[in-house]
N, C-alpha and C positions, 0 to 999 in steps of 0.2 A: 566396247562398243555400249554407247548409252542408248536406253530405250525410254522413250515418252509415250504414256497412254493419255490422249486427250478426249474428253468424254462430252459431247454436246447433247444435252437433254432438253426436250420439249414435250409438250402434253401429250403429243402424238406417236412420238417415236425417240429413241436413244440412238445418236450417231458415235461410233467409236473409232478413233483413228490412232494407229500404231506407228510412231515414228522411231527410225532406227538412226542415229546420228543426225538427226533433224530431217530426214527424208522419209516421205510417206511410204510405207510398204504394205499396210494392212487397212482395209476400210470396211467396218461391219456396220450394219442397220439393223435395228430391232423395231419393229411397230409394236405399240403396247397391246394391240389386238391379237398378235400373232399366237395362235393356239397350237402349233405344232414345231418341236424344235428337235434336231438331232439329239438323241439320247433319251427322249421321253418314253416311258413304259406304259402300255395299254393293254387292257384285256378286250382283245377283239374277238369278231365271230367270223367263221369261215363263210363268205358269200358265194364263192363260185370256185370249182376246181377246174383247172385247164391243163389237161393232161398233154396237149399238143404243145404247151409252152413249159410243162413239168412245172406248175407254178399254181398259185392260189390268189385269189383277190380276196380281201379282208375288210370288213367293216369296223372303222375305228371312229366314226363320227365324221369325218372328212366327206366332203360333197364328192370327192372321187374315191372309189374305193382303193386301198392301199394295196401293193404288189408285194408278195412274198413268194420268193424262188425257191426251189427245192436245195440249192447250194446255200442258201442262208438260213435253212432249218437248224444246222449245227448237229453233230453227232448224239448229243444228249437230248433230243427232242423227245424221246418217250419218257424220261424222267420229268421233264418239263411239263407235259402233258397230265401226267399223273399227279404231280404235286398240284397243278391249279385245278384239276377236278376234285381232288381230296380237299383242297382249301376251301373251294367253293361250297361243298357240300357239308363241310364240319368234319370230315373223317381225319384230316390232318389237324392235330391239336396244337403245334409249335412251329415257329418259323425255322427253328433249327433243323439241320438235316443229319443229326447224329444216328437216328434210328429208321431214317427214311431208305428204302430199298432203291438202290440206283438201278434203273433198268437197262436192257441191252440196247447198245448204240445202233442208230440206223445206218444202212448201208450208204456209200457216197454215190453209187449208181443207181439208187432206188428210184421210185416213181411217186409223185405227189399224192395220188389217190389211194395209194398204199399205206399212207401213213397219216393221211388228215381226212375228215369227213365234213360234209356240208353242214353249217350252223354249229360246229364245233367251237366251243370257247377255247381261245388260245392266247397264251401271254407272249407279247411281241414288243420289240423296241424300234424307235425310228432310226432307220439307217441313213435314209436321205430324205431331205424336205420335198414338198411338192415341186416339181420344176416343170415349168411350161403348162401343158395340158395333161402331165402325168401326175398321178397321186403319190403319196408318201411311198418309200421303199421301206421294207421291214426286214426284221432278223429276229431269230429265237434264241440266239445266242446272247443271252442277257449279260450285260456288264454295268456295274455300279461303279463309277470313277471317283477317285479322290485326287489329292494332290500328289501324293506319294505312291499309292496303290490302286489298283482297279481289281474288284471283287468279283468273281465269275462263279454263280451256284452251279451245282451238280459237276462239279469238277475237283480233281486232287492235284492239279498240276501248279507248281509255282515257277513262274517264268520271269527272268531277270532282263531288263531293258539292255539291248546290245550296245547302246550308246555308252554304258558303263564300262569303259575300257580295262579297268584294274582287274585282274583275276582274283585276287584276294578279297577285293570289296564286293564282288559278285557272289563269292563263296560265303562271305559273312552275310550279306543280305538273303541269300537264298536258305541258310540254316536258321536265321533269325526269324523270317517269316514263316518257315515250315514249323516252328515251334509255337507260333501264336494263332495260326489260322484254325477257324473252326473246321471239324469233320465235314467233309463233301463240298468245301468251298474252294475253289481255285484262287489263286491271287497273282496278278501281273505286277511286277514291281517297276514303277516308272523311273526315269532318269532322275528326276528330282530327289528321290530318295537316297542318292549317294551321299554317304557321311552321316545320316541321320540316325539318332538314337533310337532303341527299341520302344522307349515310352511315346516317342512322337508317332511312330509306325501303329503301335498298339491302339493308341488313342483315335488315329483315323480309321483303323480297321473296325473298331467298335461303333464309330458312327455310320460306317457304310453296312454293318450288320442290321443297326437300327432302321436305316431306309428298307432293308429287305424285310424287317418285321413288320413296318408300315404296309409294305406291299401286300403281305400274307394276311395282315388284319382286314384290309379293305377287299380282300377276295372273298371273304365269308358272305355267302349268299349274293355276290355281286352280279349285275346282268350286263353283258357288253352292249355296246361299246361304252367303256370307262377309261379315264386318265388315273393310273396308279401312282406315278411318279414323275414329277415334272423336273426337267433339266434345269440346271441354274440359269439365271437370266444370262444374257449374252456377255454383259460385263464381268460378271462373277466367273462366268465359264472361262473366258479369256484369262482372266487374272489366275485361276487355278491351272489353266495349263501352260502359261509363259512365263508368270512371274518367276523372277530370279534376282539375285544380288546386282545385275547389270542394270537394273530398272532404277532411273533417276529421279523420274516423277510421274505422279498421276494426277492429272487436272480435271477438275468436273465443274460443271457451272450450276448444277441443281443441289440445293441443301441437302433434301432427303436422299439422294442417290450418293451424295458424300459420306452421310452418316452411315448409310448401308456399307459402303464399301470400307469404311473404317471398321465397321463391326465385322465384317467378313475377314478384314486382315488381321484382326486381334485374334481370330479363331485359327487362322491358317499360318501366319507370319507377322506376329506382333512386332518384330524388330523393323518391319516394313512401314509402319503407320506413319512415320515422319516423312514420306515422300508424297503423301496425299494432301493436296491442297484445293481450296475452293476459289474458283475464278469469280472475280467482281466483276459485275456486267457493265463496265464502262464501253467495252468493244466487245463484239461476238468473239467467242472461245476460238473459233476455227479461224477466224481472221488474224488475232494475235499471234498464233502459233503457225502461221503460214499453211495451214491445211487446205484453205479454200483455194488459195493460189495453185497449190499442188494439184488439187483435183482437177482444176481448170486445165492445166498443162499435161496431166497423165492421162486423162479419159479422151477418148475420141479416136479416130481411124489413124491418126498418126501421132507418134511420140518422138519427139525431137531430143536428142543428147547433147551434151556440152561441147562436143568436138564439131557439132554440125551434121553429123550423121544422123539418120532417123529410122525409125521403125514404121512399116505400114501393117497394121491389124486387121484382117478381115475374119469374120464367122460365117460359118454356114451350120446348117443343122447335122452335119456328120464330122466336122472337124473345125479348127481354128489354124489360120495360115499367117505367118509372120515373115515379112520380107525385111531383109536388111539392106539398106541404102546408104552408101558413103557420103553422100551429098556433094558439096562442091569444095571443100576444104582439105580434102586427102591430099597429103604431099606426095610427090612422084619421085623423090631421089632413090628411096628403096621400097619398091612397090609391094614386096612380100611382107616386110615389115609393117608397113602402113596397113595393108589389109588385115593382118593379124591384129593390131591395135583396134581398129575399127571393130572387128569381130568379137573381141574380147570386152569392149565397152558395151556392145549390143548384147553379149550374153548376159552381162550383169544387168542391165536394163528389162531384159526379158525375164529373168528370174523375179525381179520386182513387179513387173507388170502381172505375171501370172498369179502371184501373191495378192497383189492390189486388186485385180479385176476378179479374181477367184475363178480363173479359167480352168475347166476341167474336161475330160475326155481326151481326144487326139489333138496334139498340136504339132504342126509342121513348120520348121523354120528353114528358111532360105538364106543361109548366111552367104556373103561374098566367097566366091571362089577361090580356093587356096590349092596350090600344087605341091606345097612342101609337106610332106607326110608329117614331120615332127610338130608343125604348125597345127596340124589338124589334131594330133595327139593331146598337144597344150589346151587347145579349145575345148576339147571334151572334157578334160580334167578340170579345167575352170568352171565350165558349165555345172558339172557334178558338185563343186565346191559351193558355188553361188547359190545352189538348190539346197543345200544342206539346211538352211535357215526355215525352209518351207516344212510345216508341219503336215501337210497333205501328203499322202502316199504318192509316189511318183517313180517313173522309169525313163531313163535316158539311154538311147540307143546310138551308137557310133555314126559318124557322116556316113551318108550313101556315097556311091560314085558319082552322084550328080550334086553333091555338096549339101545335101539335105538332111536336117537332124529331126528325129522323131521322137516326142516325149508323150507319154500318157500321164494324165495326173488326175488323182482322185476327185470326184464331183460328188459334193454332199449337199449343195444348197445351190439356187440359182445365181448365175454369173452376175457379178455387180456391173449393171450398166448406167452411166450417166452421161446425159446428152448435154455436151458442153457447148454446142452451137447457141447463140442468143440471138433473139430478134433484135433488130436495130434499136438501141437503148432511147434514141431520141424521136423517131417517127412511129416506132412500133410496127414497122412493116408497111405504113401507109404512104412513105415516101414525102410525106410533108410534117412540118413541125411549127410549133409557136415560136415567134422571134425569141431566141436566148436572152436577149437584152432585157426582155420583161421579166426574167425569171425572179429577180431579187423583188421586183413590184408585187408580183403574184405572192411570194413568200410574206413580204410585208402586209399585204391585204389580209391574207389568211391569219397571220400573226395577230393582227389588231382584232379581228373577230373572235379569236380564241381569248384574248386578255378581257375583251369587253363579257364574254359569256362565262369566264372562269377567272375573275379577278385575284383569286388567293392561290391559284395552281402554280407550281413550279414547272415551266416549260421547257422541253428539250425538243431538238430539231434533228433529225437524221438526213444527211445529204451526202452526195458523192464527194470523195476527197478533194476533187478539183473546185468543186463549189465551196467546200469548207475553207480551202486556201484562200478564196478568193473574198470569202466574208470576213476573215480574220487578218486579211491583207493591210499592213500600214497602221499607223495611229493618227486620228482615231479611225478605228474600222467599223464595219458594219455592226459588229456584236457591241461596240462601244456606243454607237449611236442608238442602237435599240434601249441600251441602259439608260441613257440621258433622256431619250423619249418617254419611255414606258416605266422607267424606275423598277425594272425587272431585269435580272440577270438570265439571258437565254443561253442555255448550253448547247453548243454545236458539236455533234457527233458524226464523224466521216465514218460511212459503210460504203466498202467497195463494190458490193453486190448492187447498189441503187444506180439506176440510170442517170445520166447527168442532168437530166432536167425533171427529175422527180425528187420529192422530199416528204417526209412524215414526221408529224408532231406526236410527242409522248407527254405525258403528265408524270407526276413525282413517283407514281407506282411502276412507271414504264409500261403503262396501258397505252395503246395508240388512240390518239384523238381522231375521230373520223369527221371528216367535214361535210359529209353527204348522207 
């Protein structure tokens, strides 16, 4: 399977599209002013204790207090609190934990007011970004992730990913990491570590320990709330988590981001640098790679599949409901096989939609009813196989007697919602438009004005592809006529997002020329 990462950068945000065999499966958006990302580590202060919820609200500098539940404290909370207090006061002299006395674990069934106090400083990590009216959700079980390993302070356990199936390789990695890990630091071995040499793992482990040292140094005399460790930007974190040999290309339209990605890959996977390329801005990058079109077709209440079957996706506060409809093209010769085929196609599309929209929580799927038990088993197994590519934790339950499938999927950030409905591109909702026959006259009039005010500029014009085809039709076409009349070659650029009767002029620096 080929994987392509298409990155569209603008001054205010970075949009990242992951394509698998040309099909859009993940869409990420990072605004440049986003101050809270999953994985960030803060020194917070306990604002309120809520014994009824068995939780605390923590001040980390967000407009809404962050939520910390007792179950997210972790058994090593006492060690974390002691280290934090000693590091702030200067009692703890080193970031290493060789001589640190690990404290007794807290009980799983304890109460929040037995282990935390109001205004107490606490080291926490963002578990979920702010969603809707809720503040961030926090955890005290700190993890410092790398590409191959994850470092867990105040722990002595080495855990190897269950996705590494080879028993000998699992044992090799277990012994290898056990021999290089610092005392009182646990390590989780990720799937990407399979087959890696000790030098690669040791180098990454040292980098993660350096990050822990940075946290320790910032703790000295620190006053909450303060951010101590920032998770990688969205682009780098995605590369760290999913980059593998099946990636065929990474394309980015911003030179600075292009250089940053190359530098990052030099550090983690130098053999992959050759797949990174800089997009030249003749056309929008998402248009060139078909991302814009797939976004338009994939988001919305209805998602149509190749067979003509379609999904209806509805969301409520409590859950998401997906209804599978066969459409009008389902054959009738063997009804049971036809139903299975539609359900299988729907299962694959649902797995894609869950990743693409980042839908979390409870999902109920109403498949077309199947009476054949073997077909029901096949559908369940196929759904599990389709969901294997999903990095979010999820659980799939068998079909109920009513033919409903229940899925729970981890939710760590807000669902991706894109409104694909468009205002009428010609009348803009008014019901009236200027005569389209006059469009070329309007373009000509504005062009003359620009050439008079900017006689030395190289002019480009963006128009809808239909208008571009009209302007370039035949010989001599309108573009040639402009050349003969003005002695200037006017570049015509098709942009599918533009309404048919709209156009935009640009100068040689790709800056828009505003006429009003």
